[in-house]
C-alpha positions, 0 to 999 in steps of 0.5 A: 425179819420173817420170810413169807411164801405164797403161791400164784399159779405154778410159781412160789413167790417169796418176800421178806417182812420186818417182824412187828414188835409186840407193844406191851399193853399199858399197866393199870392202877385200881384204887378207891378212895376209901382204902388207905393202902390205895393212898399209900400206893397212889402216892408212889406209883408214879414215881416208881414207874418214872424212875424205871422209865416206863409209861405211867399206869392208867389209873382206874377208879373202882368200887371196892366194896362191890368187890368185897360183896362180890367175893363175901369178904369183910373190910378189915376196917370192920374186923379184929384186924382194924388196929393192927392194919391202922398201926401198919399203915401208919408206919408205912407212911412215915417210912415213905416220908408221907405226912402222918396219918390223920384218920377220917371219922368214920373209918372206913367211910362210904365212898360211893360219891367220892368214886363217882366223882373220880369216874367224872374226873377220869372222863375229864382227863383228871384222874390222877390229880382229883384222886391225890387231892381226895386222898390228901383230903382224907388221910393227911387232913382227916376229912370224911369223903362221904361228905359231899363238900370234902369231895367238891374241895378235892375237885376244885384242887384240880379245876373241877367246878364244885357245882358241875362235879356233884351234878355230874355223880348223879347222872346215869352215865357216870353211875354206869361207867363205875359199875362197868369199870368195877365189873371189869376189874373183877373180870381182869382178876382184881380182888381188892385194892390198891392192885396193878394189872400188868398184862395177865399179872395181878399184883394186889397190895401197896407193898407189891408196886415194886413187883409190878414195876419189875413186871412192867420193865419186863414186858416193856423188853428191858431191865429197870433203869438204874439196876 
């Protein structure tokens, strides 16, 4: 409660108003379908937020290649760390109880078409279902998401008609939305994927999901359920 005073002529009036609780900003989960670390995070993030009895994060597709270019970085898939990272991803997938990784060829793939499709899926309210279907196409079935047919298969899994999906990815509206989302991500401090943003805090990496959930629980005003 808070007391409010104001003056009318020679008289001072007062009233008591209930303080309005701050509503925490919804967490955001940034991903790119070409990123196997994003795949690992996508398979876990919803469950972690559910276990903590928190509102689900908003899934936001962005083009990580544009971020790499912006910050002058080279994807690890083209670096000397390629084999070590692939082995680490396979180890984590096994630890999380996911199917064995089946690596697409090429890896990394050009994700532009797939990410435009993810942007269209978001516009139709199917972000999560499309993203999971596409991730599983890429890293559980080893299919190349730069092939529009594989993108269409992922769309069909969440009731997006293949012709409508592939037509949408060519529209200026979808292209501009993906560009805008990527620029907004960079402005929010996103430097790579997967990233969860909670308020002003940025958690980059599959191995930081638990930290992100703790931050979201703290912002919501209580401890994580079960801890």
